[in-house]
C-alpha positions in Angstrom: 0.0 0.0 0.0 1.4 3.4 -1.0 1.6 6.1 1.7 -0.9 8.8 1.3 0.5 12.4 0.8 -1.4 15.6 1.5 -0.4 19.2 1.7 -0.3 21.1 5.0 -3.4 23.0 4.0 -5.3 19.8 3.2 -4.1 18.2 6.4 -5.4 21.3 8.3 -8.8 21.2 6.6 -9.2 17.5 6.8 -7.5 16.7 10.1 -10.4 14.8 11.7 -10.8 12.6 8.6 -7.1 12.0 8.4 -7.0 11.0 12.1 -9.7 8.4 11.4 -7.6 7.0 8.5 -4.6 6.9 10.7 -6.5 5.1 13.5 -7.3 2.4 10.9 -3.5 2.0 10.2 -2.9 4.4 7.3 0.2 6.6 7.4 0.0 10.1 5.9 2.9 12.3 4.7 2.3 16.0 5.0 4.1 18.3 2.6 4.8 22.0 2.5 5.7 23.6 -0.8 6.1 20.1 -2.3 8.6 18.9 0.4 7.7 16.3 3.0 7.7 17.8 6.5 5.9 15.4 8.7 4.3 12.0 9.0 1.0 11.3 10.6 1.1 7.7 11.8 -0.6 5.3 14.2 0.7 5.4 17.7 2.7 2.4 18.4 3.8 3.0 22.0 7.3 2.7 23.4 9.1 -0.6 23.0 9.8 -2.5 26.2 13.6 -2.6 25.9 15.6 -4.7 28.4 16.9 -1.5 29.9 13.5 0.0 30.3 12.1 -3.3 31.8 15.1 -3.4 34.3 14.5 0.3 35.3 10.8 -0.4 36.0 11.6 -3.5 38.0 14.2 -1.5 40.1 11.6 1.3 40.7 8.9 -1.2 41.7 11.3 -2.9 44.1 12.1 0.4 45.7 8.4 1.2 46.0 7.7 -2.1 47.7 10.5 -1.4 50.3 9.2 2.2 50.9 10.6 5.7 50.5 11.9 8.2 53.1 9.7 11.3 52.8 11.1 13.9 55.1 11.6 11.6 58.0 8.5 9.5 57.3 9.0 6.1 55.7 6.1 5.3 53.3 5.4 2.4 51.0 3.8 2.8 47.6 0.4 1.8 49.0 0.7 4.1 52.0 1.5 7.1 49.7 -1.7 6.5 47.7 -3.7 6.4 50.9 -2.5 9.9 52.0 
C-alpha cells in the first residue's frame, strides 16, 4: 500500500478525517511547498527494551520497600492512601 500524501493545507482542513484513517492503520505524509515535513502515523507506544524493563523493576522494588519522605517512611500503597 502506497503512503498517502497531503499538503499542509489539506491536512489542516481534513484533520479529523485523516485521524480516522490513521486510526485504521494508514500513514500520511504531510508536505509544505512540495517537500515532506511530517508523517501522521498510528501510535505504536514505546518498545519495552531490556533496559526499560530493568529500570521499571528497580523502581517497583524500591516502591515495595518504601521511600523516606522527610523523616517519614512510606510504601507505595501508603502514599496512595494519604
